[in-house]
C-alpha positions as a printed NumPy array, in Angstrom:
array([[ -14.34 ,  -10.015,  -70.265],
       [ -10.637,   -9.54 ,  -71.295],
       [  -9.56 ,   -7.59 ,  -74.201],
       [  -9.389,  -10.034,  -76.693],
       [ -12.929,  -11.287,  -75.917],
       [ -14.483,   -7.963,  -76.22 ],
       [ -12.505,   -7.302,  -79.772],
       [ -13.999,  -10.352,  -81.266],
       [ -17.376,   -9.682,  -80.573],
       [ -17.463,   -6.283,  -81.526],
       [ -15.767,   -7.946,  -84.926],
       [ -18.648,  -10.341,  -85.31 ],
       [ -21.163,   -7.532,  -85.117],
       [ -19.346,   -5.914,  -87.565],
       [ -19.089,   -8.561,  -90.121],
       [ -22.773,   -9.65 ,  -89.259],
       [ -24.046,   -5.567,  -90.332],
       [ -21.655,   -6.229,  -93.373],
       [ -23.484,   -9.48 ,  -94.635],
       [ -26.868,   -8.179,  -93.967],
       [ -25.98 ,   -4.833,  -95.913],
       [ -24.533,   -7.001,  -98.705],
       [ -27.191,   -9.631,  -98.915],
       [ -30.018,   -6.398,  -99.211],
       [ -27.725,   -5.103, -102.111],
       [ -27.796,   -8.415, -103.856],
       [ -31.591,   -8.912, -103.592],
       [ -32.25 ,   -5.369, -105.273],
       [ -29.631,   -6.226, -107.922],
       [ -31.361,   -9.582, -108.674],
       [ -34.763,   -8.045, -108.56 ],
       [ -34.   ,   -5.583, -111.39 ],
       [ -32.194,   -7.848, -113.742],
       [ -33.834,   -9.678, -116.602],
       [ -33.068,  -12.993, -116.753],
       [ -33.876,  -14.144, -120.521],
       [ -30.287,  -14.448, -121.873],
       [ -31.737,  -16.864, -124.746],
       [ -34.498,  -15.003, -125.748],
       [ -34.633,  -14.077, -129.573],
       [ -34.045,  -10.826, -130.396],
       [ -37.374,   -9.038, -131.671],
       [ -37.123,   -6.165, -133.981],
       [ -39.538,   -4.034, -132.635],
       [ -39.786,   -0.401, -132.59 ],
       [ -38.424,    1.203, -129.676],
       [ -39.845,    0.492, -126.673],
       [ -39.406,    1.495, -122.832],
       [ -39.951,   -0.792, -120.346],
       [ -40.4  ,    0.148, -116.605],
       [ -39.63 ,   -1.513, -113.657],
       [ -41.171,   -1.115, -110.513],
       [ -39.221,   -2.066, -107.824],
       [ -40.888,   -2.724, -104.371],
       [ -38.889,   -0.591, -102.208],
       [ -41.099,   -1.421,  -98.726],
       [ -39.823,   -4.644,  -98.852],
       [ -36.253,   -3.108,  -98.968],
       [ -37.236,   -1.166,  -96.087],
       [ -38.644,   -3.859,  -94.229],
       [ -35.187,   -6.173,  -94.805],
       [ -33.351,   -3.564,  -93.841],
       [ -35.425,   -2.413,  -90.599],
       [ -35.165,   -6.072,  -89.963],
       [ -31.41 ,   -5.946,  -90.424],
       [ -31.265,   -2.739,  -88.367],
       [ -33.298,   -4.491,  -85.71 ],
       [ -31.242,   -7.548,  -85.769],
       [ -28.096,   -5.387,  -85.779],
       [ -29.415,   -3.407,  -82.803],
       [ -30.884,   -6.984,  -81.121],
       [ -27.017,   -8.022,  -81.643],
       [ -25.557,   -4.91 ,  -79.891],
       [ -28.074,   -5.207,  -76.874],
       [ -27.146,   -8.699,  -76.521],
       [ -23.729,   -8.345,  -76.921],
       [ -23.929,   -5.201,  -74.178],
       [ -25.845,   -7.06 ,  -72.235],
       [ -23.499,   -9.949,  -72.112],
       [ -20.65 ,   -7.663,  -71.603],
       [ -22.568,   -6.003,  -68.325],
       [ -23.029,   -9.48 ,  -67.249],
       [ -19.695,  -10.302,  -67.517],
       [ -18.611,   -6.853,  -66.186],
       [ -21.053,   -7.52 ,  -63.396],
       [ -19.556,  -11.033,  -62.755],
       [ -15.912,   -9.481,  -62.875],
       [ -17.186,   -6.518,  -60.292],
       [ -18.571,   -9.252,  -58.052],
       [ -15.763,  -11.531,  -58.167],
       [ -13.422,   -8.833,  -57.733],
       [ -15.647,   -7.454,  -55.164],
       [ -15.803,  -11.227,  -53.397],
       [ -12.057,  -11.386,  -53.721],
       [ -11.655,   -8.071,  -52.203],
       [ -14.111,   -8.665,  -49.319],
       [ -11.994,  -12.134,  -48.961],
       [  -8.612,  -10.203,  -49.136],
       [ -10.352,   -7.45 ,  -46.612],
       [ -11.485,  -10.329,  -44.57 ],
       [  -7.825,  -12.078,  -44.74 ],
       [  -6.414,   -8.73 ,  -43.61 ],
       [  -8.924,   -8.689,  -40.97 ],
       [  -8.254,  -11.64 ,  -39.679],
       [  -4.584,  -11.085,  -39.642],
       [  -4.507,   -7.795,  -38.156],
       [  -6.824,   -9.505,  -35.506],
       [  -4.393,  -12.363,  -34.742],
       [  -1.711,   -9.42 ,  -34.845],
       [  -3.694,   -7.593,  -32.305],
       [  -4.737,  -11.075,  -30.333],
       [  -0.759,  -11.902,  -30.495],
       [   0.009,   -8.243,  -29.391],
       [  -2.734,   -8.572,  -26.401],
       [  -1.303,  -11.938,  -25.51 ],
       [   2.122,  -10.555,  -25.303],
       [   0.869,   -7.249,  -23.559],
       [  -1.017,   -9.776,  -20.711],
       [   2.398,  -11.971,  -20.519],
       [   4.761,   -8.752,  -20.226],
       [   1.543,   -7.352,  -17.536],
       [   1.799,  -10.542,  -15.631],
       [   5.614,  -10.788,  -15.576],
       [   6.001,   -7.348,  -14.582],
       [   3.465,   -8.024,  -11.829],
       [   5.039,  -11.05 ,  -10.484],
       [   8.245,   -8.984,  -10.717],
       [   6.922,   -6.312,   -8.706],
       [   4.987,   -8.79 ,   -6.231],
       [   8.57 ,  -10.396,   -5.811],
       [  10.197,   -6.991,   -5.238],
       [   7.531,   -5.791,   -2.729],
       [   7.956,   -9.177,   -0.871],
       [  11.884,   -8.907,   -0.657],
       [  11.557,   -5.289,    0.363],
       [   9.361,   -6.303,    3.042],
       [  11.295,   -9.222,    4.314],
       [  14.402,   -6.647,    4.05 ],
       [  12.08 ,   -4.091,    6.326],
       [  11.218,   -7.132,    8.705],
       [  15.147,   -7.898,    9.095],
       [  15.85 ,   -4.535,    9.415],
       [  13.291,   -4.083,   11.888],
       [  14.286,   -7.017,   14.098],
       [  18.179,   -5.825,   13.986],
       [  16.753,   -2.159,   14.917],
       [  14.518,   -3.868,   17.825],
       [  17.708,   -5.863,   18.869],
       [  19.705,   -3.111,   18.841],
       [  17.865,   -1.21 ,   21.007],
       [  16.869,   -4.151,   23.211],
       [  20.968,   -4.666,   23.646],
       [  21.234,   -0.654,   24.339],
       [  18.394,   -1.078,   26.809],
       [  19.929,   -4.15 ,   28.395],
       [  23.446,   -2.572,   28.493],
       [  21.988,    0.771,   29.826],
       [  20.149,   -1.111,   32.7  ],
       [  23.296,   -2.957,   33.397],
       [  24.892,    0.335,   33.65 ],
       [  22.443,    1.353,   35.937],
       [  22.385,   -2.023,   37.921],
       [  25.956,   -1.544,   38.466],
       [  25.625,    2.132,   39.44 ],
       [  22.936,    1.563,   41.86 ],
       [  25.22 ,   -1.473,   43.375],
       [  27.907,    1.166,   43.465],
       [  25.933,    3.58 ,   45.458],
       [  24.361,    0.931,   47.391],
       [  28.09 ,   -0.447,   48.393],
       [  29.021,    3.182,   49.209],
       [  25.775,    4.031,   50.97 ],
       [  26.436,    0.781,   53.088],
       [  29.869,    2.013,   53.648],
       [  28.908,    5.34 ,   54.355],
       [  26.483,    3.716,   56.849],
       [  29.104,    1.554,   58.221],
       [  31.128,    4.563,   58.97 ],
       [  28.235,    6.037,   60.744],
       [  27.087,    3.469,   62.842],
       [  31.033,    3.113,   63.792],
       [  31.276,    6.795,   64.371],
       [  27.881,    6.459,   66.507],
       [  28.95 ,    3.507,   68.338],
       [  32.118,    5.48 ,   68.995],
       [  29.977,    8.507,   69.933],
       [  27.89 ,    5.945,   71.767],
       [  30.345,    4.531,   73.776],
       [  32.055,    8.   ,   74.765],
       [  28.134,    8.847,   76.209],
       [  28.102,    6.18 ,   77.82 ],
       [  31.511,    6.78 ,   79.262],
       [  30.201,   10.051,   79.826],
       [  27.013,    9.311,   81.439],
       [  28.361,    6.781,   83.878],
       [  30.362,    9.161,   84.962],
       [  28.012,   12.   ,   85.144],
       [  24.789,    9.553,   86.311],
       [  24.125,   11.325,   89.522],
       [  23.732,   14.582,   88.311],
       [  19.424,   15.289,   87.589],
       [  20.227,   16.184,   84.007],
       [  21.18 ,   12.714,   83.147],
       [  18.636,   11.389,   85.714],
       [  15.878,   13.567,   83.554],
       [  17.254,   12.232,   80.254],
       [  17.312,    8.533,   81.595],
       [  13.399,    9.108,   82.894],
       [  12.351,   10.392,   79.82 ],
       [  14.016,    7.567,   78.194],
       [  12.288,    4.755,   80.163],
       [   8.896,    6.677,   79.77 ],
       [   9.013,    6.689,   75.633],
       [  10.825,    3.265,   76.154],
       [   7.752,    2.191,   78.128],
       [   5.331,    3.363,   75.822],
       [   6.938,    2.197,   72.838],
       [   5.568,   -0.461,   70.483],
       [   8.193,   -1.762,   68.916],
       [   7.42 ,   -2.641,   65.224],
       [   9.065,   -5.749,   63.524],
       [  11.454,   -3.58 ,   61.515],
       [  12.93 ,   -1.854,   64.096],
       [  16.581,   -3.577,   65.067],
       [  19.118,   -3.161,   67.869],
       [  21.622,   -0.355,   67.401],
       [  18.626,    2.048,   67.025],
       [  19.461,    5.508,   67.306],
       [  17.024,    8.517,   66.686],
       [  16.967,   12.186,   67.681],
       [  13.557,   13.779,   68.424],
       [  12.941,   17.215,   69.133],
       [  10.126,   17.68 ,   71.877],
       [   7.745,   20.895,   72.731],
       [   6.826,   20.842,   76.124],
       [   5.138,   23.072,   78.553],
       [   5.864,   22.766,   82.483],
       [   4.15 ,   19.818,   83.856],
       [   5.574,   17.949,   81.207],
       [   2.867,   17.696,   78.631],
       [   3.592,   17.471,   75.122],
       [   3.124,   19.949,   72.453],
       [   4.678,   18.045,   69.857],
       [   7.538,   15.784,   68.668],
       [   9.301,   15.42 ,   65.635],
       [  12.341,   13.693,   64.021],
       [  14.899,   16.28 ,   64.428],
       [  18.489,   14.795,   63.324],
       [  19.753,   10.923,   62.622],
       [  17.781,    8.223,   62.868],
       [  18.749,    4.947,   60.947],
       [  15.156,    3.419,   61.862],
       [  12.608,    3.008,   58.808],
       [   9.447,    4.999,   58.59 ],
       [   7.212,    2.66 ,   60.439],
       [   9.821,    2.415,   63.315],
       [  10.037,    6.532,   63.415],
       [   6.004,    6.853,   63.61 ],
       [   6.191,    4.368,   66.326],
       [   8.672,    6.547,   68.292],
       [   7.002,    9.574,   68.143],
       [   3.71 ,    7.76 ,   68.857],
       [   5.285,    6.5  ,   71.794],
       [   6.308,   10.273,   73.242],
       [   2.642,   11.573,   72.476],
       [   0.911,    8.606,   73.79 ],
       [   2.252,    9.134,   77.213],
       [   0.692,   12.587,   77.248],
       [   2.967,   14.33 ,   80.009],
       [   6.766,   13.448,   80.151],
       [   8.368,   13.246,   83.678],
       [   8.517,   16.625,   85.56 ],
       [   8.181,   16.35 ,   88.909],
       [  11.536,   16.048,   90.655],
       [  13.047,   17.956,   87.424],
       [  11.619,   21.222,   87.727],
       [  15.135,   23.16 ,   88.315],
       [  16.278,   21.482,   85.044],
       [  13.032,   21.327,   82.723],
       [  13.598,   22.948,   79.457],
       [  10.785,   23.712,   77.017],
       [  12.482,   22.463,   73.691],
       [  14.732,   19.409,   74.19 ],
       [  16.683,   17.156,   71.845],
       [  16.102,   13.537,   72.914],
       [  17.994,   10.673,   71.407],
       [  16.01 ,    7.442,   71.419],
       [  18.482,    4.817,   71.982],
       [  17.274,    0.801,   71.521],
       [  20.034,   -1.711,   71.773],
       [  17.647,   -4.849,   71.767],
       [  16.116,   -6.609,   74.517]])
């Protein structure tokens, strides 16, 4: 209810109450008046008239007027209360609608923020995945380069080792060739010397041992002509061999060396009879094989 409406309602109630009081006063006045204006005057003696006014009716009317005013006041108050109640309800409805509207707006804002946050997080995740992918690819490329560099160094080292080995083999071949040439020269000189001294018993003894070992020798396939091996043989009188070992240079392989030692030990005893005067307990024997 507005201020103007409330003012009009109060004004009507006041006017109604005033009207009721005025009406009651008029009834009282009219009840006490003598309405005989055309009555002839009577000359009588002094007469005192008394008018009895029924005050109970006046009180009744006043009570009814008061009750009417109270009822009007209660009705007016009830209407005002109902109006205020409606206004409160409308205001509460408006407040609820406003609250709901604000909540919806806040919810929309939160939803929008959540969507933005999700989009941001999704974009960041994709960027992180892309960064990790690029990093893995870079690491793979780096690892491939490092592996290629290691392989290159390994190949380079192998090449160096191969060149060094080839160089060493070449030097070893040259050394063996020089030794072989020196050996051949020494053998030639020895042959010349043996040719001149073959008649001596010592040369005959060496020749007998050479023949004895050669006869007992089982030549392996790896033995090549030009073989020269120096052996140290320990024997006792009678020619029984105690031990034999490679004591000097030998250009044969391991199989050839073992076969020569086996030939010495296989015979059991070296030639002795007839060579007693040149017998020696320890002798250095050069085994020679120049081919069949």
